[in-house]
N, C-alpha and C positions, 0 to 999 in steps of 0.2 A: 402558525406553522402547521405542517402536515402532521407531524407526530403529536399524539395526545400525551398529556402528562403521565398517564398510566403506562403507556408504552415506553416512555423514557425511563420511568422508575424501574420497570421490569428489566429493561436493557441494562441499566446500571447495576441492578441486583445480580443479574446473570453474569456480567463481566466481573463483578466483585467476588462472587463465589468462585468463579474459575481462577481468578488471580490468587485468592487465598489457597485454593487447592494446589496450584502450581508451586507456591512457596513452601507449603507443607511437604510436598513431594521432593523439592530440592533440598530441604533440610534433611530429610531421611537419607537421601542418596549421598549428599556431600558431607554430612556431619555425623548423623547417628550411625550409619553403616560403616564409617571409616575409622571410628575410634570409640573406645569405652571411656575415654576421659570425660569427666563431668564438666570440666572447664571448657573443653573443646565444644561439647554439645550445647552448653549454655551460650557460648559465643556465637554459635550458629543460629540459635533461636533469636538472639538479640539482633544480629546482623540482618537476617531475612525479614524480621518484623520491621526493622528500620527501613528496609528497602521496599517492603510491601505497602506500608501505610501512605507514604507520599504518592505512590502510584495510584492508590485508591482515591485519594483526595485531589489529585492534580487537576482533573477536568473542572471541578467545582471551584477550587481555589483560584485558578487562573482567571475565572470569570468575575470573581469578587475582588481579588487583589491582583491586578495585572502585573505588578512588579514581581510577583512570585513566578512569572513565566519561566525565567531562567532556571529556577530550581526545578520546575516541572520538566524541563528538557532533560535534566540528569535522570529524573525518574523514568522518563520515556526511553532514555538510552538503556537503562537497566532492563526495561521491558524487552528490548531487542536482545540483550544478552541472555535474559532468562529464557526466551524462546529458543535460542540456539543451544543453551545448556539442556533444555528439555529434550530437544531433538537428538543431541549427541548422546545423552544418557539412554534414551530409548533405543538408538541404533546400537550402541555398544552393549546394552543389556540384551538386545536381541541376538547379537553375536555370541555372548556368553551362554545364553540359553541354547543356541544351536550347537555350540561346541559341547556343552554338557549332555545334550541329547545324543550326539554322535558318540561320545565316550561311553555313554551308558549302554549302547548297542554293540560295542566292540567286545570281542571274545566270547560272545554268546554262542554256545554249540548246541545245535539241534539234537534232541534225544534220538537214540537209535530206534528204528521202527520195530515194534514187537509183532511177531507173526500171529495171525489170527488162530485161535484154537480150533482143532478138528472136532466137530460135534459128534462124530462116530467113535472117537477114541475114548477109552475109559479115563476118568479123572485121575490126575496124579496127586501125590501128597502136597506138592506146591500149590495145586489148584484148590485143595481143601483147606490149606492154611489160611489163617486170618491175615488179611493184608493190612499192614501197618503203614500209614502215610509217612513219607519222609519229613524230617523236621524242616520248618521254614528256613530260608536262607538268612543268615545273620545280616542285620542292617549295619553297614559300616558306620562308625562314629563320625560325626560332623567335625571336620577340621576347621576350627574357628580361625586359626592363624591364616590358613589358605583363603578362607572366605573373606577375611578382612583385607588381605593382600589384593584380591581381585576387586573388591569394592574400592580400594584406594586407587588401583590402576584405572578402573573405569571412571572414577571421579576426576582423576588427573587428566586423562585423555579428553574427557568432556570439557574441562576448563580450557585446555589448550585449543581444542577445536572451536569452541565458542569465542575465545579470545581472538583467534585468527580471523574468523568470519566477521566479528564485530569490527576489528581493526580495518579490514578491507572495506567493510560497508561504510565506515566513517570517512575513510579516504575518498571513496567514490562519491559520497554525498557532497563533500566540499570541493571535489574536483570540478572544473568548469564543464558545463553541459556539452554533450556531443551535439553536432549539427547534422540533422537529417534533412534531406531534400526530397520532395515529392512533386510530381507534376499531375495536375488534376484538370480534366476537361469540364468546363463550366458551361452548361447549356445557355444559349442566348448571349454569351460574351461577344462583344463586337471585335472584329478582326483587328481594329486599331489597338485593342488592349491585350491582344494575344502575347503571352509572356509576362504579364503583370505579376509581380512577386509580393507575397505577404510573409513577413516573419512572424511566426506564431509562438507566443510564450504563454505559459499557464502555470498556476499553482507555484508561484515564486515563494510565497510565505515570508515576506520581509518581517523580521521581528528581532528578538534579543540576540539570535544567533546569526541570521542572514541580515547583513547590514550594508552600509554604503560601499565597502570594498567589493563585496560580491556583486552588488548592483552595477558598479562601474565596469566590472569585467563583462557582465551580461550586455551592457550597452555597447561596449567595444566590439564584442563578437557579433552583435546584431547589426551594427553599422558596417562591419566588414562584409556583410552579405549584400549590401547596397539594395535594401528593399524599397519597393514603391510604397508599402504600407506596413505598419506594425499592428498586430492584434494581440491583446492581453485578455485571456478568457477567464478572469476571476481568480479568487484566492490570492490576491497580490499581497495582502498584509495579514499580520497577526499582532495587532496592537493598535494603539490610539494614534490619531493624527499628530498630536503634540509630541509623542515619543518617536515616531517614525518619519516625520516630515523630511528630515535631512536625507535619510537613506532613499526614500521614494523620489526625492527631487532629482535623482540621477536620470530619471526618465526624460527630463527636459533636454538631455543631450542626445536622444534618439534622432536619427536623421532619416526621414522618409517623406517624399514629396506629397503623399496623400495623408500624412500624419499618423498619429498613434490612436488606436481605438480601444476602449476598455469596457468590460461588462462586469457586473458583480458576481461573486461566488458566494457560497454559504458562509465563508469566514468573514466576509465584509460585514455581514449582519451581526456578527458577534461584537464588532467594534464600531458600530454606528455607520451603516452603509451610506446614509445621506450626507453625513459630514465628510466621509472619504470621497464621495462623488464630487462634492464642492471643491475639496482640496485638489483633486486630480484635474478638474476643469481649470483651476487656477494655474496649474502647471502646463497648460496647453494641450492636455489630453482630451480627446473627444469621448465623453462618457455616454454610452447608449443604454438607457434604461427604458426598455419596451418602446423603442423607436428606431427609425432607420435614417440613414443619410445616403446621398448619392455621391459616388466617387467617379471622377472623370470630367469630361466636357462635352461640347456639342459633337465632337468627333467620335465619341464613344464613352459610355458610362455603364456602371452597374451599381446595385444597392448593397450597402453593408447594413445588415439588420442585427440589432442587439436586444437581448432579453435578459431580465433579471433571473436570479437563480431559481431552478426548478423546485427546490425544497420549500420555497416560499410562495408557491403558486396559489395557495389558499389564503394567503395573508393579504393585508391591505396594499402591499407593494411587493409583488413577486412576478414570476414568469407569466407573461401575457403576450402570446404570439399574435393574437388578433390585433391588439393595440399597436404592436410594433409594425404591423403590416398596413395599418390604416392609411389610406391615401396613396399607397404605392402603386406604381405602374406595373401590373403583373407580367407585362411583356419584357421587362428588363431583367437581366441576369441578377442573381442575388446570392450573397454569402451571409450565412447566419452565424453569429457568435453566441454560443450558449454554453454556460459553464459545464453542465452535466450532459453526457451523451444520451439524454432521455428525450422522448418524443420526436426522435428523428423521423420516424415514418410519417407522422403528421406534418412535420416541417417540410419534408420532401413533397408531399401532396400539395402543400401550400406554395410550391414553386421555389423552395430553397435548394439551389443546385449543389451547394457545398455547406456543410456545417463544421465549424471548428469548436472543439470542446476539450475539456481536461477532467479534473475532479478525481479520477480513479488512481492517479499516480502510477498506473500499471502495476499496482500492488506495492510498489516502492522497495520492498525487500522480501526475499524468500523466507518463509513459505506463503506469505500473504499474497504473493504474485499468483499462486494457484487459487487461493480463495477468491481473489478479485476476478480472475478469468472465469470462475464458476458463477459468481453472482452477476457480473455484468456481461451481457451479450456482446457489447462492444467495449472491450477493456482498454485497448491501446493499439495505435496504428491506424492504417487507412482501410476503410471499408467502403464498398461500392454496391449499390443496388439499383439497377436500371440506369437512369441518367444522373442519379444523385450520389454524392460522395460524403463521407464523414471521416474526419481525422480526429482521433482522441490522443491528446498529448500525455506522455508519462509524467509531465510536470517539469518545471525548470529549476525548482528548488526542492525542498522537502518539508514534511510536517511530522511532528511527534519525534520519534527516534531519528537522530541524524544518521540514518543508514540508507544505503542504496546497494542492494545485492540482487543481481539478475534483472534489474529494471533501472538502467542509468537515466539520469535527467537529460532533457533534450531541449534544444531550440530547433524549430522546424521552419524550413524555407519552403513555402508552397508557391509553385508556379502555375498560374491559371492559363489554360489553353482554350482557344476558341474552338467550338465544335465544327 
């Protein structure tokens, strides 16, 4: 893999320290500041410790004990709630500070200006008297009851705001994906294939939460678009073949004359990518692992090129664009399926007129939407540079917290146009 063990360890340590700090902060604001009751504070310590520990252990535990995945989902859901609690407390705390600053400046009267003494005038008795500084202003006593009332109001408002956003995010995550339609000019596409349609799905993450019912609805919506081809650009699963075979088997019901094409994402490697490739092939899905196939006939055709995930490019079986293009007619139009929107510049130079990707989830939920747009140059949507195009899906399912806020899941219908 690309990441060294040291980098992974450092990343885990950084995330763990940040998680612990957040939980300590939440304890102070929600429990310590809101009551002097020892029982209340002890309950807060126990509760937040019980919420923090599964979150810290979830990533490792799910790799060792896959059956613990469902428990990890609850821990990840709490992570989303904790993020919104943190944001709400920071916002309300900022409002309190601003109000306090404003109140502190009210009623302050500027002192009257004292005329400058005349140097030619003889000194008066007042001038000769010893100046005694005025006593310092008395510091008003802290009103503990008022402070505790404000702390409780802030905590209550934060809980309500976080609960509302979390509720909306869960509803949005389980709501059927929106359908977005885009038209893309594909250099070299024969006129006979002008209007060829591809239904693009990515990052479905079938697992303990997303199961057969969700998949059946995706298939129904995809078939309603009457596509010529279906492309699934990785992170289809989060579990073993034995556990998820029934749910994934819904893909057999996809209807597209050019078939369904699949490439691996990073999550397939967590659950034995080779075994999943064999299982999907058995379901009639065309699995493209660093290879290409030609779609069409003598009247017009283009190539569908598929590569393994970019994160495994230095491994024994990972992203290898050169291998995928070996033996291809460079004069034929090409669509590249690549899980991550990485290496697009190189792919475009290699003749890939369109790249379909996912991986980013568009951030999945605010405020990670902002972080992802900062980290990824191509975070979500359609991008064009010269004659080449890239579409990055926000994902069709979800991963981690079952939340979708400001980044709804999507099914994309791509219509190819001849130049």
